[in-house]
N, C-alpha and C positions, 0 to 999 in steps of 0.2 A: 569147715570153712572158717575163716578168720572173721572178726567182728567188724570189717569195714563196710558192710553192707553191699547190697547187690550191684551197686553202680561203679564200684572200685575194682579195676583189673590191673594185673601185672603181665606184661609181656616181656619175654626174655629172647634175644636175639644176638648175632654176632656178624661181623664184617666178612660174609662170604660172598659179596657181590650180588648174585641173583636171588638170594633169599631175602633182600630187603624189600623189594616191591610189594610182595604180598603183605608184608608186616605194615607197610605204609597205608595199603588199602584198608587193612583191618582197623588201623588207628582212626582213619578218617570215617569209617563205618560206625565204629562205636562212639566217637565224638558226636556225630550227627544224632545218636540216640540218648545223648546226655550222659554217657559213662566218663569216668575219671580214670584216664589211661596212663599207667606208668609204664616206661619202658627202659629196661637195662641192656646196654649194648656197649659198643666201641666208641670211642670219642669221635671218629671220622663220621659216625652216623648221626651225630647229635643235632646238626642243622635240619636234616630231612625229617627226623623224628618229631622236631619240635614244629616244624612248619606243617607237618600233618595233623598236629594237635596233641602230640604226646608229651608227657613230663619225662625228661630224659634222666636217667640214672647211669652213671659211669661204673664199669667195673673197677673195684678198688684192688683186689689181689691177682685176678686173672691178668694174663699179659694182653697189652694193647696191640693191635696191628691194624694195617692199612692194605686192603687187598690191591688197591691201586698201585701199590708199591711191590706187591708180591710178597707172600708170607715168608718164603726163604730169605728174601733180602731183608725184610723187616726184623726177623727174629734169629736169623742165622742157623735154621734147622730146616729139613725137608717139610712140605706142607702136611703130608699125612701124618707125621709124629706130632707137629704142632697142633693139629685139630684134635687128635687124641688127647695130648696134655690139657689143652684148653678146655675141652670137655669135661674133664675131671676138676680142673681148679676153678672153673667158673660155677661149680655147683655151690660152693660155700657162699659166693657173692650173691647168687640168685636166691639162695633160702633165706639169708639174712635180710634181703630185700623184702621177701614175703613176709617175714617175722615182723618187720617194721610197719609194713603197709597193711597186713591182714586183708588181703583182697578177697573178693568173692570167687575168683578163679585164677589161676596161673596159666598163661598161654605161653609154651615153650617150643622153640625151633626143635624139631626132632632130631637133630645132629648133636644136641646137648643131653644125652640119655642119662647121664648121671644126675643131672638137675631135675629132669622129669621123675625119676625113681625117688630121688630125695624129697621133693615137695609133695609126691603122693604119699609117701610114709609119714611126712609130718601132718597129714590131714587136710591138705588143700585140695579143692576141686582141680584136676589138671586136664590141660588141653594140649595134645601134641599137634604142631603145625607140620603138616607133611608136605613139604613144598617141592618134592620131586616124586618119581615113581616109587609107589610102595614096595614093588618088587625088588627094587635096587636096595632100599633100606632094610628090607628083611633078608637080604643075601649076606654072606659071609665077607663080601667086599666092603660093607659099610661097618667098620669097627667090629668085625667079628660077628655082625647080626645084633649088636647091642642096641642099634638105632631101633630095629624092627621089634625087638622085645619090649623096649619102652613105650613105643607107639602102641602095642597091643595092651599094655598095662594101663594106659592113660584112661581117664574117665570118659574122654572124648578125643577122637582123632579127626582133625580136618584135613580131607584130602583136597589140596590146593591145586589140582590137576584134573584131567579128564579120564574117568574110569575106563572109557573105550580104548584109550591109548596104551593103558597098562594091560596089554594083551595076555590073556590066559592067567593072570594073577588071582590068587585066592585071598579075599579080603576078609578082615575080622569084623565082627558085628558092631564094634565101636567106631569103625573108620566111616565117615560119611563125606563123600564127595560133593564139594560146592563149586568145583571148576577153579581155573587160575584166577588170581586176583591181582590187579594193578591199580595204582593210586590214579585217581581222576586226573585227566590231562585236559588242560585249557590252551588253546592256541589253533592257528590256522595249519592246514595240511602243508606238508613240505613242498616247497615251490620246484616244479620240474624246470628243467632248462631244454630238454629234448623230448616232449611228450610223445613225439611220433616213433620213438624207440622203446623197445622194452626196458622196464626199470628192474635193475638187479640191486637188492640192498644186501650189504655185508655187515653182519654184527657179530663179533667175536668176543663177547662179554665185556662188562663194565670194569672187571678186574683183570689182573694178569693171570694167565693159564700156563702152568707148567715151568720149566726152568727159564731162568733170565735170558732174553733176547729171542727166544723160540716163537713167541707170539707175533712179535714185530716181524719176524723173518717170514711167517706164514701169511700175514696181512700183505706184505711186500709181494709175495708170491701170487696171491690173488689179484692185487692191483696189477700186476704184470700180465696176468691171463685176461683181465678185462680190457685192458687198453688196446688189445687187437681185435675187439668184438664190436659189433654195431649195436651196441647197447648204451643206455645212460646208467650210471652206477653211483650209488651213495655208499661210501665205506666210513663206518664209525670205528673209532680207535679206542674209545674207553679212557678210563682215569690215567692209565699207566703208560700210554703211547702218545706223544705230542703228534698231531696231524702232520705238520711240517717235517716230520722226521721220516716220511714216506715218499716215495716217488710215485706220481700218478699221473696216467694219461688225461688228455683233455676232456675225455668223456666221464671222468671220475670227480665227484665232490668229495672231500675228506672233512669230517667233523667229529669232534670228540663223542657227541651224543645227540641223537635225534630220537624222540619218543616213538616206539613201535606204532602207537595209535595214529600218528600223524603221518606216516609214511608206508606203513604196510598195506593200508587199503588200495594203494595205487600200484603195489609192486606185482612183478611177474615171477620173481625168484628171490628166495632168501638164502643167503650163503652164511652158514653159522658154524660155531663150535659145538653146538648141540646141547648148550646148557638148557636146563629145563624151562626157565621163564621164556627164553627166546624161542624155543621150539613150541611152547604153549601159544606164544603170540602167532607164530606162523600158522598153527592149526586154527586159531580163532578167526583169523582173517583170510584163510583159504590159500595160502600162498605155498607153492611147492618149495622144497628145500633141498639144498646140497649141503651135506653135514661133513665137517672135517673135525672130528672128535677126539681130543687128546687124553683125556683122563676122567677119573671119578665116575659119575652117572652118565657122562656123556656118550661114550660108546653104546650103552644100552638104549639111550634116547635115539641115537642115529640108526641103530639097528631096527627100532619100532617104526622109524619114519620109512626105511626101505621095505620093511615087511608089509606095511599097510599101503604100499605104493603111492606115497605122498611126497617121494623125492628119492634122492640117492645118498649113499654114504661112501665117501672116499677116505683112504689113509691121510691123516693130517699132514703127512710129509709128501703129499701128492706133488707131482711137478706141475709147473705152468701149463704144460701142453695138455696133461690129463684134465686139470681144473677147467681149461678153456673148452676142451671136448665135452665134459660133463655139462657145463653151462648151456653150450649150444644144444646138446641133446635134451635136456629139460626144458628149454625155451621151445623147442620144435616138438614136444610131446603133448598134444591136447588131452590125452587120457589122463595124464598125471595132475593137470590143471583141473579136470573135471572132478577127479577123486577128491582133491584138496578141497574144492568148493563144496563138495557133497558132505565131506567130514565137518566142515564149518557149519554148514547148515544144520547138521544133526546135533552138533554140541550147543548150538545157539540156544537151545532148550534147557540147558543146565542151570540150576537154582540160583547160583550167584552169591555174592558177599553178604547179602541181607539174611540168606538162610544160615550162614555162619554166625552172624550176630545173634539171630533168634535162638540157635542151638546153645550158645555160650550163656545166653540169658536164662534159658531153662534150666540149664546146669546150675547157675548160680543160686536159683530160686529152690532148686532140689537140696542144695547143700547147706540151706540156712539152718 
């Protein structure tokens, strides 16, 4: 361990859209316990990191990007290649920050395996932040399994997920599930315009998913499907798609972002790209899901939702008619609603973010 004392921590992240909320929750939780939290990340994350109480450090040599603009559009390369390149080039920046700060522990997004391995070899107490299904990161689809191997070698791995959702996975002893983490949200619940109708929430990521224009086309198709149904709908477009670029029926409200905590407790159905963070929110609040999963870990998440009977998975290129039929089918199925509520009740007993803080604190003391 470095000489910085038990209270100094370094967190390493990157702009992957859904991986930031658990980081913000950790920053807030560590700050409440009096820790000095330094966070290295992309410039577009700075304001949120500082608002949560973290001291921001920008990447110096690793490329900057903005998931709201799409990785391919920002950097002129396909996203999978850029993630692999970034995972390697960010290693030096993260290790340099650790050597300057001498933190008690270094907490690193598990999609940065080179940095996890390098800080561990340098003698720092390492914590892998596992913000999606462990079984996905352990698979060849995730950088050839490099993420899974780095998770397994870390001194501690925090599973920011529900173990019961990662069906049939074999977990390593260093992996402790603390449940999904989100920053604390202050505010009133989202105001309903038609509370007599079922509420459908559409959340297709805060960042752009896939090739340019595809996500907007998918959102428009969902809007078209919803327009003909007797429902009230909230469609969130995220950072990359202006709400006024979509055509929506009178039963639909378009917003860039509405916090899940403020709207999902009222929702009857969640339509999603099946990103891990959004799926975890749906599970937490017991909302059935319709998943249109295009890439990365999303098809695995969607398959889990369907296998557990908590919703359905459709091809992301499904037609307006197919989407409308699936919405009607799920809204009319009391069994899927009951299973979703039962899952939420079971996971409500998960330990939560405070356990994550305590585990990291114990690791820091052990490493002195």
